C-alpha positions in Angstrom: -8.3 40.5 37.4 -7.1 42.5 34.4 -9.3 45.5 33.7 -10.4 46.7 30.3 -12.6 49.2 28.5 -14.6 48.1 25.4 -16.3 50.9 23.5 -19.2 49.2 21.7 -21.8 50.1 19.2 -25.3 48.8 19.8 -26.5 49.5 16.3 -29.6 51.5 15.2 -32.1 49.8 17.5 -33.1 46.2 16.6 -31.5 43.4 18.7 -30.7 41.5 15.5 -28.4 44.3 14.3 -26.1 44.1 17.4 -23.0 42.3 16.3 -22.0 39.0 17.9 -18.7 40.6 18.9 -20.6 43.3 20.9 -22.9 40.7 22.4 -19.9 38.7 23.6 -18.3 41.8 25.2 -21.5 42.6 27.0 -21.8 39.0 28.3 -18.3 39.3 29.8 -18.7 42.8 31.3 -18.8 43.6 34.9 -20.0 47.2 34.3 -21.8 49.0 31.4 -21.6 52.7 31.1 -23.6 55.0 28.8 -26.4 57.4 28.1 -29.6 56.4 29.8 -31.6 55.1 26.8 -28.6 53.1 25.5 -27.8 51.4 28.8 -31.5 50.5 29.0 -31.0 48.3 26.0 -28.6 46.1 28.0 -30.3 43.3 30.0 -29.6 43.2 33.7 -28.0 40.0 35.1 -26.1 38.9 38.2 -22.5 40.3 38.3 -23.3 43.2 36.0 -23.6 46.8 37.2 -25.3 49.3 34.9 -24.2 52.9 35.1 -26.7 55.1 33.1 -26.0 58.8 32.9 -27.5 61.9 31.3 -26.6 63.4 28.0 -23.7 65.9 27.6 -21.5 64.3 30.3 -19.4 62.2 27.9 -16.1 63.1 29.4 -17.3 62.3 33.0 -18.7 59.0 31.7 -15.4 58.2 30.0 -13.3 59.0 33.1 -15.6 56.8 35.2 -15.2 53.9 32.8 -11.4 54.3 32.8 -11.2 54.6 36.6 -13.2 51.3 37.0 -11.0 49.6 34.4 -7.9 50.7 36.4 -9.5 48.9 39.4 -9.6 45.7 37.4 -13.2 45.8 36.1 -14.3 44.8 32.6 -16.1 47.9 31.5 -18.2 48.3 28.3 -19.1 51.8 27.2 -22.1 51.7 25.0 -23.3 54.0 22.2 -26.1 53.6 19.7 -25.0 53.0 16.1 -21.2 52.9 15.8 -19.2 54.3 18.7 -16.8 56.1 16.4 -19.5 58.1 14.6 -20.5 61.1 16.7 -20.4 58.9 19.8 -18.3 57.7 22.8 -15.1 56.5 21.2 -13.7 60.0 20.7 -14.7 61.0 24.2 -12.9 58.0 25.8 -9.7 58.7 23.9 -10.0 62.4 24.8 -10.1 61.4 28.4 -7.2 59.0 28.0 -5.0 61.7 26.4 -5.8 64.2 29.3 -5.7 61.6 32.1 -3.1 59.7 34.1 -0.3 58.0 32.1 -1.5 54.6 33.4 -4.7 54.9 31.4 -2.7 54.7 28.2 -1.6 51.2 29.1 -5.2 49.9 29.7 -6.7 47.3 27.3 -9.0 49.5 25.3 -10.9 48.2 22.3 -13.5 49.8 19.9 -16.1 47.4 18.5 -18.0 48.8 15.5 -21.7 48.9 15.1 -24.2 49.5 12.3 -24.8 53.2 12.1 -28.2 54.9 11.9 -26.9 56.4 8.6 -26.2 53.1 7.0 -29.4 51.5 8.4 -31.4 54.3 6.9 -29.6 54.1 3.6 -30.2 50.4 3.4 -33.9 50.9 4.0 -34.1 53.4 1.1 -32.0 51.5 -1.4 -28.4 52.8 -2.0 -28.5 56.6 -1.7 -24.8 56.6 -0.4 -23.7 54.5 -3.4 -21.1 57.1 -4.4 -19.1 59.7 -2.5 -20.9 61.0 0.6 -20.3 62.8 3.9 -21.9 62.8 7.3 -22.6 66.1 9.2 -23.8 66.5 12.8 -26.1 69.4 12.8 -25.9 70.0 16.5 -24.1 73.2 17.4 -23.5 72.0 21.0 -19.8 71.3 20.4 -19.0 73.5 17.4 -20.2 76.9 16.1 -23.1 77.2 13.6 -20.8 79.1 11.2 -18.7 75.9 10.8 -21.8 73.8 10.2 -22.9 76.3 7.5 -19.5 76.3 5.9 -19.4 72.5 5.7 -23.0 72.4 4.3 -22.1 74.8 1.5 -18.8 73.0 0.6 -20.5 69.6 0.6 -23.1 70.9 -1.9 -20.3 72.5 -4.0 -18.5 69.1 -4.0 -21.8 67.4 -4.9 -21.7 64.9 -2.1 -24.7 63.0 -0.9 -25.1 64.0 2.7 -26.3 62.3 5.8 -27.4 64.5 8.7 -27.3 63.5 12.4 -29.2 65.3 15.2 -31.1 67.5 12.7 -33.7 69.0 15.0 -34.3 69.2 18.7 -36.8 71.0 20.8 -34.1 73.2 22.3 -32.7 74.2 18.9 -35.3 73.8 16.2 -34.0 76.7 14.1 -30.8 74.8 13.0 -32.7 72.6 10.6 -34.7 75.5 9.3 -31.5 77.2 8.4 -30.1 73.9 7.0 -33.0 73.5 4.6 -32.8 77.2 3.5 -29.1 76.7 2.7 -29.7 73.5 0.7 -32.6 75.0 -1.2 -30.6 78.0 -2.1 -27.4 76.2 -3.0 -28.7 73.1 -4.7 -31.1 74.6 -7.2 -32.8 71.3 -8.0 -35.3 68.8 -6.7 -32.9 66.2 -5.5 -34.5 63.5 -3.2 -34.3 63.8 0.6 -34.8 60.8 2.8 -36.3 61.2 6.3 -35.6 58.0 8.1 -36.9 57.9 11.7 -36.1 55.2 14.3 -35.0 52.7 11.6 -35.2 49.0 12.8 -37.5 49.8 15.7 -41.3 49.5 15.9 -41.5 53.3 15.5 -39.7 53.2 12.1 -40.9 55.6 9.5 -39.4 56.4 6.1 -40.4 59.0 3.6 -38.7 60.4 0.4 -39.4 64.0 -0.4 -38.1 66.4 -3.1 -35.9 69.0 -1.6 -38.2 72.0 -2.4 -41.0 70.2 -0.5 -39.0 69.5 2.6 -40.3 71.1 5.9 -38.4 71.3 9.2 -41.0 69.4 11.2 -40.3 66.3 9.1 -37.3 65.6 11.3 -36.6 65.2 15.0 -33.7 63.8 17.0 -34.6 60.2 16.1 -34.4 61.0 12.4 -31.4 60.6 10.0 -31.8 62.8 7.0 -30.1 61.8 3.8 -29.8 64.3 0.9 -29.0 62.9 -2.5 -26.4 64.3 -4.8 -27.2 65.8 -8.2 -26.9 62.3 -9.7 -29.1 60.4 -7.1 -32.0 58.6 -8.8 -35.5 57.7 -7.6 -37.1 54.5 -9.0 -40.9 54.8 -8.6 -42.9 51.7 -7.8 -45.9 50.6 -5.7 -45.1 51.6 -2.2 -41.9 53.4 -1.2 -39.6 54.2 -4.0 -36.0 52.9 -4.3 -33.4 55.7 -4.0 -29.9 55.1 -5.3 -26.8 57.1 -6.3 -25.0 55.6 -9.3 -21.5 54.2 -8.8 -20.0 56.4 -11.5 -20.1 60.0 -12.6 -19.9 61.1 -16.3 -16.7 63.1 -17.1 
């Protein structure tokens, strides 16, 4: 049997948002590897072995997947959202580059998924309708000074911004500092979208002017989208529509 590694995105949460391509890969897998809550989304069946592991062991998880594929197993490495956006695809290729030469000849595929950022944007309207950037606010793998630099440059460039991992129990101060930087650098009341657990039963969405934003509005299940200077809010009964126009006046 020829082994393989498929790095698959499970989307933001709802089963309907898992792509048919990913579902087919899971149906053919002998082994599924991933972070505990993501592996829990994969239904057990005969012939499939689930390998859940804790957070922050991405390289160990990747090496395990590659070793099993070298033994002829069909391995799927799962991430939420898209595996190439702050997720497992980079970790697997990092392991490949540092590992045995034979790993480079394995059948390795990356299957895209719907990111939390795009699911959140769709719920709100079209806040990422023009140029935007995504920033992971966790300083586990990069220094805070770099995060702050990128925040300030993104504001200067007037990007809409999507923030992943905004606020955890172990590092609540990071999002406090992020809001302070934005309020200082933006100088306006641009809209901020707090989108929590989009497409799940716990979904919650709120649109808040930047000056009124508070750190406790976000947690690790929240994607925060900050509009650019041109982002518009269309008031209506219920939640407003938020969109960024496709063009910018010269």
